[in-house]
PAMIDO-825827 format. One record per residue (C-alpha): y, z, x; residue in one letter. Coordinates in steps of 0.1 Angstrom, whole numbers, plus 5000, padded with zeros to 4 digits. Layout:
<sites>
YZXa
...
</sites>
This chain:
<sites>
145069712377m
145969462406k
143569402435t
145169412470r
145169032469y
147068982440s
149369282452y
149969062482i
150668752464l
153368922442h
155468992470y
154568662488l
156168502454l
159468702459i
159868612497i
159068232490t
161668232461d
164168352485l
162868092511l
163367812482v
166767932471i
168167902508n
166167582517c
167367412487a
171167512497f
170767392533f
168867072524f
171566992499a
173967052524w
172866822547y
172266552519l
176066572512v
177666662545f
174766562569g
174566772603i
178166872605n
178967212615p
182667202610a
181967162571s
180467512572f
183267762566q
183468112561g
183768092522s
180367912522h
178768212538k
179768422510n
178368162485i
174968182504i
175168582500l
176268572463i
173468292456n
170668522468n
172068842449i
172268652418v
168968522421w
167468892429l
169469022399f
168068762375l
164568782386s
164569132377s
166669082347f
163868832332f
161069022346g
159668722365m
157268912388y
156069142362r
152169132359k
152368972320d
154868702335r
152168602361l
149168552338l
149168202332n
151167872340l
153167862310r
154768212315t
155268172351i
156967832344f
159067972313k
160368282330s
161168082361c
163267822340f
165068102323k
166068232358a
167067892370y
169467822341l
171068172342a
171668112379h
173367792373f
175567962346v
176468272367l
177168072399m
179167842380g
181468142367f
181468282402y
182667942417l
185067902389f
186768242388f
186668322426s
188768002436g
186067902458i
185267592438r
187667372456r
185367422486f
182467302469v
182366952457p
180566852425s
178066622445d
176766922464f
176267132431i
174166852418i
172166802449a
171867182451y
170367252416y
168166922417s
166667022450c
166167402436l
164367262404g
161967032423i
161267302450m
160567582422f
158367332405f
156367262437i
156367642449s
154867742416r
152267502414l
151267562449a
151267942441a
149067902411a
146667682428f
146267932457v
145968222433e
143168012413l
141367942444g
141468262458m
140068422426f
137468162425r
136168112457y
136768452475l
135168662447n
138068922449v
137668992411r
136669382401r
133169342380p
133269532351v
130769662322l
131869782287i
129970062266i
129569982237p
129669642220k
131669732188n
134869602174n
137369762199m
134369682228g
135169322219l
138869332219r
138669502253l
136469242267a
138668972254s
141569132271s
139669192304l
138468812304e
142168712301m
142968922332d
141868732364q
141469052383n
138369152364y
135168982362h
133669102328f
129769132333r
128669222296g
127969532273f
125669802272k
124769982237f
125969882204d
127670232196s
128770532215d
126370742195s
123770582216d
124770772245l
124171122228i
121171292223d
122071442190k
118971672187k
119971842220n
123771802217n
123871652253k
123971312269l
121071082265s
118671052296s
119370662295i
122870712305v
122170812341s
119670512346e
122470252331v
125070392356f
122370362386l
121470002376d
125369902373c
125670042408a
122669832424s
124269512406n
127669562421g
129369682391i
131569982402n
133969992371d
132670102335i
134770122306y
133370352279i
134870362244i
134570712228l
135470792191n
137471132186h
134171302178q
132571212211h
135571272236l
134171612244k
131471452263y
133671252286a
133671502314h
129671512314a
129771122316l
132071102345d
129771372362e
126871112358e
129070822366a
129971012401e
126371072411k
125670682406a
129170632425c
130470422398v
134270472386r
134470562348l
137270462325n
137470632291i
139070442264v
139770672233p
139170482199d
141470672175l
141570382149m
139070572129g
141470862126s
144970652124l
144870372099s
148070232118m
148770092149s
150270302176y
151270322213t
150570592239t
152370712270e
151870982295h
154071282295m
153171492326g
149571592319q
149771522282f
148971172264t
151571112235v
150670902205i
153570712189s
152770572156l
155670292160r
155870032186h
159570042199e
160569812228p
164069952228l
162670302236e
161870162271i
164870222291i
164569922310r
164769722278n
167669932265r
169469852298f
169069472295r
170169472259k
173169662269r
174169442297l
173769132274f
175969332248d
178669402275i
178769052290f
178668872252f
181269092239s
183569072267s
183468682267f
184268672227v
186968922233i
188668762263v
188068402252f
188368392214l
189968722199l
192868712227s
194468402207w
192468472174l
193768812166v
197468692167p
197168402143i
195068612117l
197368902121a
200168672110i
198168522081l
196868852070i
200269042073k
201968712054w
199268742023q
199469132017s
200969452031k
198869692053g
197169682084p
195569382103v
192469582110f
190269782086f
188170082100k
185570192078q
182970482081p
179370332085r
176070472095s
175170422129g
171970482154r
170370802146n
172170792112n
175670932130e
178770802115t
181170582132f
184270352126g
183370012119c
185969752125y
186769432106k
189869222099f
191369332067r
190269082040s
191369272008m
194469401994r
194869771999m
192869961974n
191270311971n
187570181965d
186970001998s
184870292012n
182970311977n
182769961962k
181069661978q
182669331977a
181169111948t
181768741938k
185168651925d
186169001938d
190068991928d
190669241956r
189868961983i
192968771997t
192868392002p
192768442039i
190168722035g
187568502014r
187868232042f
186968482068m
184268652048r
182468312040r
182768232077t
182068592089s
185368582109i
186168922095d
183369082115e
184668932149l
186569272156p
183069462157q
182969312192f
185269592202f
182469832188n
179869652209v
181969692240l
182670062230i
178670132226g
178370232190n
177369882180m
175169612194s
175669232192v
172369222174i
170569482152g
170369602117p
173769572097r
175669892093p
175870012056h
178570212040m
177670592040l
177370572001k
174770302004h
172670472031t
172370782008e
171470551979q
168870341995y
167170602016s
166170791983a
164570481968i
163270261995i
160470362019d
161070362056q
164970282050y
165970532075m
163870402102v
166270142107r
168670382117q
166670442152f
168570132164l
172270062170k
173669852143p
174269502149g
177169242141i
174269002130s
170569062126g
167068922119l
167568972081a
170968812081q
169768482098v
166968472073n
169568472042g
169468842034y
173268912039r
176368982019g
176269221985e
172969441984t
172969621947e
169669461941d
167069711957p
164569451962e
167069241984l
167769562003m
163869622004r
163469262022k
166369352045r
164969652057v
161369452060e
163169242084y
165169502104d
161669692110l
160169372122m
163169312146y
162669662160m
158969632166e
159169282181s
162469312200w
162769062231r
165968962248l
165168602239s
164868712203l
168468812204d
169768492218v
167768302191k
169468512165i
172868462181v
172268072179l
171168092142l
174168312134t
176568052150v
174867762130i
174867962098n
178768002098t
178967642095f
176567622065k
177567762030k
175568052020e
175268161985d
175968531994r
178368502017a
181668651997y
</sites>
C-alpha cells in the first residue's frame, strides 16, 4: 500500500522525466547550434513530439514507475538504463526511416544522448535522496504489528521491512492459537487488550496470520479491532493445506488460488511478449529472409525435388495443432511426420545438413510468430506423435502446452535440443520449459535470443 507521499512522488517522477527529456533536447540543441531560431524548423518539432511519445511508451513497456521497480537504487537505475538504450534504438530507427535524419547532424545526437544520460543519472539520484530523506525525517511510514511470530510471520516481517512505506514495530503471540479460547470456542479476552495497546502506541495497522482452521474467527477479530480503531489485515496461511507454492487473485467477491505461478497469464506481460514477437519477427523477415529465401530456394531445389518450405503439424498452445514452417532439409519421404531426424540420416540433403546444424531451417517459423501461433521464445513444438508418446510417460509434460511454442527456448540454450528419443532427455527439456514458464520476464527472452545466436556458431553434438 502506498502512502500519499510516495503516490505523489510516483507522478512527480513521470513529470520530471518528461522535463529531463525536453531539457536535454534543448540544451544539446544550444550546444550544437547556439541561440539561432532559424536553425529550428518544422521537422524538428515533430522530433520533439515523437521523442516524448517514444519515452512514454518505453517507460510503460519497461514498467519504470511500477512499485517493484522503485524499491531501491539498483532497480531504479536498471529500468531507467533499459528505457534509455531502447529510446536510443527506436529514435535511431525513426530518424533513419522517416527521412528526417538529414536535418539532424550526428553532433546533435551525440550531445543529446550524452546530456540525457547525465541528467537522468542526476535526477534519479536526487529523487532517491528526496524519498529517503522524506521517509527518514518526516515520519510518513505506516507503523504495523504482526500476529503471530511464526514462520510465515517472519517472512511477512521481512517483506514489510523491505518496503519503505511501512515501519515494522514487532510481533505479538507465538501462534494464532493463542488468540482463541478453545474451552469456550471464542476469542481470548487478551485480544482486545492487545488491540487497545496498539492503538495507544500509534499502531493502526495489524496483520494477523490465520491458518485455515481459524479463519472462521476473522469476523470476530475484525469487530474487536474496529472497537479499538485499529485496521485489521487478515493473511490466510494455507501452506499447511497446500504442500506446493501458489498464487491468489480476486475474481469479484471470490479469492481464487492458482497452484502454479504463470507470469504470462497476466495480460500486460502477454501484450509485452507479443509486441516483442511482432517487432523481432518483422525485423528478421524484412532484413534476413527477404534475401536469404531466394538463395536457399535455389540450393534446395537444385539438390532435391520438392517444395522449398516444409509444413508439418505440430502441437501448439493448449495442445491445438498448427502448421509449423521450416526450410525443407530432407528428400521427399513418407516418414517425415512420424520419424525424427537421427545422426547420419540418409534423408537429409547436403544443404539440409548445413541448415539443421546452424538452425537456419527453423527461420521460416518467424512467419508462424508473425501469424501468432508461435513465439520467438518458448517450448519447442513437438510432432503430434511425440506429444502423445511423452505425455503418457512424463509427469507434467502437458503443462508446457500452456504456452505458445517457440523457435528457441531455455531448454535449447542449455543443450537440450535435437533428437529426443531418450525419455530422460525429454524429461530435462520439460523441466527447463516449466522453469521458463514460471520465471518468465522480457529480459529472459532477450537473453535466450542472444544465447541462441551465439550457439549457432558453436558445434553442438545433438544438432543434426
